[in-house]
Biopython code that builds the backbone (N, CA, C, O; Angstrom):
import numpy as np
from Bio.PDB.StructureBuilder import StructureBuilder

atoms = [
    (1, "MET", "N", (-24.232, 0.571, -4.513)),
    (1, "MET", "CA", (-23.240, 1.476, -3.946)),
    (1, "MET", "C", (-22.908, 2.568, -4.961)),
    (1, "MET", "O", (-22.966, 2.358, -6.173)),
    (2, "ASN", "N", (-22.577, 3.682, -4.453)),
    (2, "ASN", "CA", (-22.242, 4.819, -5.293)),
    (2, "ASN", "C", (-20.989, 4.501, -6.126)),
    (2, "ASN", "O", (-20.020, 3.934, -5.620)),
    (3, "LYS", "N", (-21.030, 4.874, -7.400)),
    (3, "LYS", "CA", (-19.916, 4.598, -8.308)),
    (3, "LYS", "C", (-18.614, 5.251, -7.827)),
    (3, "LYS", "O", (-17.536, 4.671, -7.956)),
    (4, "PHE", "N", (-18.725, 6.451, -7.278)),
    (4, "PHE", "CA", (-17.558, 7.162, -6.766)),
    (4, "PHE", "C", (-16.890, 6.389, -5.632)),
    (4, "PHE", "O", (-15.666, 6.261, -5.602)),
    (5, "ILE", "N", (-17.693, 5.875, -4.700)),
    (5, "ILE", "CA", (-17.164, 5.146, -3.544)),
    (5, "ILE", "C", (-16.485, 3.855, -3.996)),
    (5, "ILE", "O", (-15.418, 3.504, -3.493)),
    (6, "VAL", "N", (-17.097, 3.153, -4.937)),
    (6, "VAL", "CA", (-16.511, 1.907, -5.430)),
    (6, "VAL", "C", (-15.178, 2.180, -6.112)),
    (6, "VAL", "O", (-14.206, 1.457, -5.890)),
    (7, "LYS", "N", (-15.125, 3.208, -6.934)),
    (7, "LYS", "CA", (-13.881, 3.572, -7.622)),
    (7, "LYS", "C", (-12.796, 3.957, -6.621)),
    (7, "LYS", "O", (-11.645, 3.542, -6.757)),
    (8, "LEU", "N", (-13.162, 4.747, -5.625)),
    (8, "LEU", "CA", (-12.220, 5.149, -4.587)),
    (8, "LEU", "C", (-11.674, 3.933, -3.855)),
    (8, "LEU", "O", (-10.463, 3.819, -3.665)),
    (9, "LEU", "N", (-12.544, 3.030, -3.444)),
    (9, "LEU", "CA", (-12.112, 1.838, -2.714)),
    (9, "LEU", "C", (-11.190, 0.955, -3.546)),
    (9, "LEU", "O", (-10.174, 0.470, -3.048)),
    (10, "VAL", "N", (-11.544, 0.745, -4.816)),
    (10, "VAL", "CA", (-10.717, -0.108, -5.680)),
    (10, "VAL", "C", (-9.324, 0.490, -5.844)),
    (10, "VAL", "O", (-8.325, -0.222, -5.740)),
    (11, "GLU", "N", (-9.255, 1.778, -6.098)),
    (11, "GLU", "CA", (-7.945, 2.400, -6.317)),
    (11, "GLU", "C", (-7.116, 2.467, -5.035)),
    (11, "GLU", "O", (-5.903, 2.262, -5.073)),
    (12, "VAL", "N", (-7.751, 2.750, -3.912)),
    (12, "VAL", "CA", (-7.019, 2.816, -2.643)),
    (12, "VAL", "C", (-6.514, 1.429, -2.250)),
    (12, "VAL", "O", (-5.378, 1.292, -1.798)),
    (13, "VAL", "N", (-7.345, 0.401, -2.417)),
    (13, "VAL", "CA", (-6.910, -0.959, -2.092)),
    (13, "VAL", "C", (-5.772, -1.391, -3.006)),
    (13, "VAL", "O", (-4.846, -2.064, -2.553)),
    (14, "PHE", "N", (-5.821, -1.021, -4.279)),
    (14, "PHE", "CA", (-4.740, -1.375, -5.194)),
    (14, "PHE", "C", (-3.434, -0.700, -4.785)),
    (14, "PHE", "O", (-2.376, -1.328, -4.813)),
    (15, "ILE", "N", (-3.505, 0.574, -4.406)),
    (15, "ILE", "CA", (-2.299, 1.289, -3.969)),
    (15, "ILE", "C", (-1.763, 0.674, -2.681)),
    (15, "ILE", "O", (-0.551, 0.548, -2.513)),
    (16, "LEU", "N", (-2.666, 0.287, -1.763)),
    (16, "LEU", "CA", (-2.229, -0.390, -0.535)),
    (16, "LEU", "C", (-1.552, -1.722, -0.841)),
    (16, "LEU", "O", (-0.559, -2.079, -0.207)),
    (17, "PHE", "N", (-2.094, -2.460, -1.821)),
    (17, "PHE", "CA", (-1.468, -3.720, -2.231)),
    (17, "PHE", "C", (-0.041, -3.477, -2.717)),
    (17, "PHE", "O", (0.877, -4.205, -2.339)),
    (18, "LEU", "N", (0.144, -2.465, -3.545)),
    (18, "LEU", "CA", (1.485, -2.158, -4.045)),
    (18, "LEU", "C", (2.412, -1.730, -2.910)),
    (18, "LEU", "O", (3.586, -2.101, -2.898)),
    (19, "PHE", "N", (1.897, -0.957, -1.960)),
    (19, "PHE", "CA", (2.682, -0.506, -0.815)),
    (19, "PHE", "C", (3.173, -1.698, 0.011)),
    (19, "PHE", "O", (4.358, -1.792, 0.331)),
    (20, "TYR", "N", (2.251, -2.608, 0.352)),
    (20, "TYR", "CA", (2.634, -3.760, 1.166)),
    (20, "TYR", "C", (3.512, -4.743, 0.394)),
    (20, "TYR", "O", (4.387, -5.378, 0.982)),
    (21, "ALA", "N", (3.291, -4.877, -0.908)),
    (21, "ALA", "CA", (4.161, -5.738, -1.713)),
    (21, "ALA", "C", (5.581, -5.194, -1.718)),
    (21, "ALA", "O", (6.542, -5.958, -1.641)),
    (22, "ASN", "N", (5.714, -3.875, -1.807)),
    (22, "ASN", "CA", (7.029, -3.243, -1.779)),
    (22, "ASN", "C", (7.705, -3.440, -0.422)),
    (22, "ASN", "O", (8.904, -3.711, -0.360)),
    (23, "LEU", "N", (6.943, -3.307, 0.659)),
    (23, "LEU", "CA", (7.516, -3.535, 1.994)),
    (23, "LEU", "C", (7.970, -4.983, 2.156)),
    (23, "LEU", "O", (9.037, -5.243, 2.711)),
    (24, "LEU", "N", (7.167, -5.916, 1.675)),
    (24, "LEU", "CA", (7.524, -7.322, 1.804)),
    (24, "LEU", "C", (8.764, -7.660, 0.980)),
    (24, "LEU", "O", (9.628, -8.412, 1.432)),
    (25, "MET", "N", (8.851, -7.109, -0.218)),
    (25, "MET", "CA", (10.048, -7.343, -1.028)),
    (25, "MET", "C", (11.277, -6.755, -0.343)),
    (25, "MET", "O", (12.366, -7.325, -0.420)),
    (26, "GLY", "N", (11.108, -5.625, 0.323)),
    (26, "GLY", "CA", (12.218, -5.013, 1.044)),
    (26, "GLY", "C", (12.716, -5.871, 2.191)),
    (26, "GLY", "O", (13.911, -5.883, 2.488)),
    (27, "GLU", "N", (11.805, -6.593, 2.842)),
    (27, "GLU", "CA", (12.211, -7.485, 3.934)),
    (27, "GLU", "C", (13.116, -8.608, 3.423)),
    (27, "GLU", "O", (13.982, -9.086, 4.154)),
    (28, "PHE", "N", (12.923, -9.018, 2.203)),
    (28, "PHE", "CA", (13.717, -10.120, 1.663)),
    (28, "PHE", "C", (14.933, -9.656, 0.881)),
    (28, "PHE", "O", (15.932, -10.372, 0.810)),
    (29, "GLU", "N", (14.867, -8.476, 0.296)),
    (29, "GLU", "CA", (15.969, -8.016, -0.545)),
    (29, "GLU", "C", (16.910, -7.059, 0.173)),
    (29, "GLU", "O", (18.113, -7.313, 0.232)),
    (30, "ARG", "N", (16.391, -5.971, 0.718)),
    (30, "ARG", "CA", (17.247, -4.932, 1.283)),
    (30, "ARG", "C", (17.815, -5.331, 2.629)),
    (30, "ARG", "O", (19.032, -5.340, 2.815)),
    (31, "SER", "N", (16.950, -5.657, 3.561)),
    (31, "SER", "CA", (17.451, -5.941, 4.911)),
    (31, "SER", "C", (17.923, -7.391, 5.035)),
    (31, "SER", "O", (18.841, -7.680, 5.803)),
    (32, "GLY", "N", (17.310, -8.287, 4.295)),
    (32, "GLY", "CA", (17.683, -9.696, 4.368)),
    (32, "GLY", "C", (17.129, -10.400, 5.592)),
    (32, "GLY", "O", (17.315, -11.607, 5.744)),
    (33, "ALA", "N", (16.450, -9.668, 6.472)),
    (33, "ALA", "CA", (15.913, -10.279, 7.690)),
    (33, "ALA", "C", (14.805, -11.276, 7.372)),
    (33, "ALA", "O", (14.618, -12.252, 8.098)),
    (34, "GLY", "N", (14.079, -11.036, 6.298)),
    (34, "GLY", "CA", (13.027, -11.967, 5.895)),
    (34, "GLY", "C", (13.589, -13.314, 5.488)),
    (34, "GLY", "O", (12.962, -14.346, 5.729)),
    (35, "GLN", "N", (14.749, -13.318, 4.881)),
    (35, "GLN", "CA", (15.381, -14.583, 4.486)),
    (35, "GLN", "C", (15.833, -15.371, 5.711)),
    (35, "GLN", "O", (15.744, -16.599, 5.731)),
    (36, "ARG", "N", (16.311, -14.678, 6.715)),
    (36, "ARG", "CA", (16.770, -15.357, 7.929)),
    (36, "ARG", "C", (15.605, -15.826, 8.805)),
    (36, "ARG", "O", (15.640, -16.924, 9.362)),
    (37, "ASN", "N", (14.569, -14.978, 8.920)),
    (37, "ASN", "CA", (13.498, -15.241, 9.880)),
    (37, "ASN", "C", (12.247, -15.871, 9.281)),
    (37, "ASN", "O", (11.408, -16.374, 10.029)),
    (38, "GLY", "N", (12.094, -15.861, 7.976)),
    (38, "GLY", "CA", (10.966, -16.513, 7.332)),
    (38, "GLY", "C", (9.839, -15.570, 6.936)),
    (38, "GLY", "O", (9.805, -14.401, 7.321)),
    (39, "LEU", "N", (8.919, -16.124, 6.151)),
    (39, "LEU", "CA", (7.816, -15.349, 5.595)),
    (39, "LEU", "C", (6.846, -14.864, 6.672)),
    (39, "LEU", "O", (6.422, -13.709, 6.640)),
    (40, "LEU", "N", (6.493, -15.718, 7.610)),
    (40, "LEU", "CA", (5.547, -15.301, 8.652)),
    (40, "LEU", "C", (6.106, -14.159, 9.492)),
    (40, "LEU", "O", (5.370, -13.245, 9.865)),
    (41, "TRP", "N", (7.385, -14.205, 9.787)),
    (41, "TRP", "CA", (8.009, -13.105, 10.523)),
    (41, "TRP", "C", (7.944, -11.816, 9.705)),
    (41, "TRP", "O", (7.622, -10.751, 10.233)),
    (42, "ALA", "N", (8.252, -11.923, 8.413)),
    (42, "ALA", "CA", (8.242, -10.742, 7.548)),
    (42, "ALA", "C", (6.839, -10.147, 7.458)),
    (42, "ALA", "O", (6.684, -8.927, 7.489)),
    (43, "LEU", "N", (5.828, -10.988, 7.349)),
    (43, "LEU", "CA", (4.452, -10.495, 7.305)),
    (43, "LEU", "C", (4.082, -9.790, 8.608)),
    (43, "LEU", "O", (3.448, -8.734, 8.592)),
    (44, "GLY", "N", (4.474, -10.371, 9.719)),
    (44, "GLY", "CA", (4.214, -9.735, 11.011)),
    (44, "GLY", "C", (4.950, -8.423, 11.173)),
    (44, "GLY", "O", (4.469, -7.511, 11.846)),
    (45, "ASP", "N", (6.112, -8.327, 10.560)),
    (45, "ASP", "CA", (6.916, -7.117, 10.675)),
    (45, "ASP", "C", (6.349, -5.961, 9.848)),
    (45, "ASP", "O", (6.486, -4.801, 10.236)),
    (46, "ILE", "N", (5.715, -6.266, 8.716)),
    (46, "ILE", "CA", (5.226, -5.186, 7.857)),
    (46, "ILE", "C", (3.785, -4.786, 8.154)),
    (46, "ILE", "O", (3.403, -3.648, 7.882)),
    (47, "PHE", "N", (2.974, -5.688, 8.702)),
    (47, "PHE", "CA", (1.580, -5.354, 8.988)),
    (47, "PHE", "C", (1.470, -4.766, 10.395)),
    (47, "PHE", "O", (1.141, -5.452, 11.363)),
    (48, "THR", "N", (1.759, -3.480, 10.462)),
    (48, "THR", "CA", (1.672, -2.748, 11.729)),
    (48, "THR", "C", (0.692, -1.589, 11.558)),
    (48, "THR", "O", (0.344, -1.221, 10.436)),
    (49, "ALA", "N", (0.262, -1.031, 12.655)),
    (49, "ALA", "CA", (-0.664, 0.105, 12.607)),
    (49, "ALA", "C", (-0.012, 1.314, 11.933)),
    (49, "ALA", "O", (-0.660, 2.034, 11.173)),
    (50, "ALA", "N", (1.271, 1.529, 12.218)),
    (50, "ALA", "CA", (1.967, 2.675, 11.615)),
    (50, "ALA", "C", (2.065, 2.520, 10.100)),
    (50, "ALA", "O", (1.813, 3.471, 9.360)),
    (51, "ASN", "N", (2.430, 1.331, 9.639)),
    (51, "ASN", "CA", (2.506, 1.101, 8.194)),
    (51, "ASN", "C", (1.138, 1.241, 7.539)),
    (51, "ASN", "O", (1.034, 1.773, 6.434)),
    (52, "PHE", "N", (0.085, 0.768, 8.211)),
    (52, "PHE", "CA", (-1.257, 0.882, 7.653)),
    (52, "PHE", "C", (-1.668, 2.348, 7.530)),
    (52, "PHE", "O", (-2.242, 2.749, 6.518)),
    (53, "LEU", "N", (-1.378, 3.141, 8.548)),
    (53, "LEU", "CA", (-1.710, 4.560, 8.505)),
    (53, "LEU", "C", (-0.941, 5.274, 7.391)),
    (53, "LEU", "O", (-1.511, 6.086, 6.661)),
    (54, "ILE", "N", (0.325, 4.975, 7.266)),
    (54, "ILE", "CA", (1.134, 5.560, 6.192)),
    (54, "ILE", "C", (0.577, 5.160, 4.831)),
    (54, "ILE", "O", (0.465, 5.993, 3.932)),
    (55, "GLY", "N", (0.229, 3.888, 4.682)),
    (55, "GLY", "CA", (-0.314, 3.400, 3.419)),
    (55, "GLY", "C", (-1.638, 4.047, 3.061)),
    (55, "GLY", "O", (-1.855, 4.408, 1.904)),
    (56, "ILE", "N", (-2.532, 4.200, 4.038)),
    (56, "ILE", "CA", (-3.835, 4.825, 3.779)),
    (56, "ILE", "C", (-3.668, 6.293, 3.390)),
    (56, "ILE", "O", (-4.301, 6.763, 2.444)),
    (57, "ILE", "N", (-2.825, 7.009, 4.112)),
    (57, "ILE", "CA", (-2.605, 8.427, 3.786)),
    (57, "ILE", "C", (-2.002, 8.560, 2.389)),
    (57, "ILE", "O", (-2.448, 9.393, 1.599)),
    (58, "ALA", "N", (-1.005, 7.756, 2.085)),
    (58, "ALA", "CA", (-0.371, 7.813, 0.766)),
    (58, "ALA", "C", (-1.362, 7.440, -0.334)),
    (58, "ALA", "O", (-1.366, 8.061, -1.397)),
    (59, "ALA", "N", (-2.191, 6.445, -0.094)),
    (59, "ALA", "CA", (-3.172, 6.017, -1.094)),
    (59, "ALA", "C", (-4.211, 7.107, -1.352)),
    (59, "ALA", "O", (-4.590, 7.342, -2.500)),
    (60, "LEU", "N", (-4.669, 7.766, -0.305)),
    (60, "LEU", "CA", (-5.656, 8.833, -0.490)),
    (60, "LEU", "C", (-5.053, 10.040, -1.202)),
    (60, "LEU", "O", (-5.697, 10.648, -2.057)),
    (61, "VAL", "N", (-3.821, 10.385, -0.848)),
    (61, "VAL", "CA", (-3.150, 11.491, -1.540)),
    (61, "VAL", "C", (-2.945, 11.146, -3.009)),
    (61, "VAL", "O", (-3.191, 11.982, -3.879)),
    (62, "ALA", "N", (-2.501, 9.932, -3.294)),
    (62, "ALA", "CA", (-2.306, 9.509, -4.683)),
    (62, "ALA", "C", (-3.624, 9.533, -5.447)),
    (62, "ALA", "O", (-3.668, 9.953, -6.604)),
    (63, "TYR", "N", (-4.694, 9.086, -4.805)),
    (63, "TYR", "CA", (-6.008, 9.098, -5.464)),
    (63, "TYR", "C", (-6.416, 10.522, -5.825)),
    (63, "TYR", "O", (-6.880, 10.773, -6.937)),
    (64, "ILE", "N", (-6.246, 11.448, -4.896)),
    (64, "ILE", "CA", (-6.625, 12.838, -5.153)),
    (64, "ILE", "C", (-5.786, 13.434, -6.280)),
    (64, "ILE", "O", (-6.311, 14.117, -7.159)),
    (65, "VAL", "N", (-4.484, 13.173, -6.250)),
    (65, "VAL", "CA", (-3.594, 13.708, -7.292)),
    (65, "VAL", "C", (-3.948, 13.135, -8.654)),
    (65, "VAL", "O", (-4.051, 13.881, -9.627)),
    (66, "PHE", "N", (-4.136, 11.823, -8.742)),
    (66, "PHE", "CA", (-4.443, 11.207, -10.028)),
    (66, "PHE", "C", (-5.817, 11.614, -10.549)),
    (66, "PHE", "O", (-5.991, 11.774, -11.757)),
    (67, "GLU", "N", (-6.782, 11.781, -9.676)),
    (67, "GLU", "CA", (-8.107, 12.235, -10.113)),
    (67, "GLU", "C", (-8.037, 13.655, -10.641)),
    (67, "GLU", "O", (-8.687, 13.972, -11.638)),
    (68, "SER", "N", (-7.266, 14.514, -9.999)),
    (68, "SER", "CA", (-7.150, 15.889, -10.485)),
    (68, "SER", "C", (-6.438, 15.915, -11.837)),
    (68, "SER", "O", (-6.796, 16.702, -12.713)),
    (69, "LEU", "N", (-5.431, 15.058, -12.008)),
    (69, "LEU", "CA", (-4.742, 14.980, -13.299)),
    (69, "LEU", "C", (-5.660, 14.436, -14.390)),
    (69, "LEU", "O", (-5.616, 14.900, -15.529)),
    (70, "ARG", "N", (-6.489, 13.454, -14.043)),
    (70, "ARG", "CA", (-7.427, 12.909, -15.033)),
    (70, "ARG", "C", (-8.406, 13.966, -15.496)),
    (70, "ARG", "O", (-8.747, 14.012, -16.678)),
    (71, "LYS", "N", (-8.866, 14.815, -14.594)),
    (71, "LYS", "CA", (-9.835, 15.845, -14.943)),
    (71, "LYS", "C", (-9.192, 16.950, -15.790)),
    (71, "LYS", "O", (-9.840, 17.518, -16.670)),
    (72, "LYS", "N", (-7.925, 17.250, -15.521)),
    (72, "LYS", "CA", (-7.235, 18.296, -16.277)),
    (72, "LYS", "C", (-6.847, 17.822, -17.664)),
    (72, "LYS", "O", (-6.881, 18.602, -18.617)),
    (73, "LEU", "N", (-6.483, 16.567, -17.790)),
    (73, "LEU", "CA", (-6.034, 16.058, -19.088)),
    (73, "LEU", "C", (-7.204, 15.434, -19.762)),
    (73, "LEU", "O", (-7.077, 14.929, -20.877)),
]
sb = StructureBuilder()
sb.init_structure("model")
sb.init_model(0)
sb.init_chain("A")
sb.init_seg("    ")
for serial, (resi, resn, name, xyz) in enumerate(atoms, 1):
    if name == "N":
        sb.init_residue(resn, " ", resi, " ")
    sb.init_atom(name, np.array(xyz, "f"), 0.0, 1.0, " ", f" {name:<3s}", serial, name[0])
structure = sb.get_structure()
């Protein structure tokens, strides 16, 4: 596989992991609904098509910004 594609995938998946970890922590800390309804409910609540689309767009934008900064510095 092309080195560029592998690097892109690794960084985008890592950013998605951080995004979903933050959403899951929010279910238990901020709203408290995760504590009342349980882990499976919280997972079902955060893994939606809208959240996935937001996460992918944010991850790609972050990748582009960080790559441009790496090249400049």
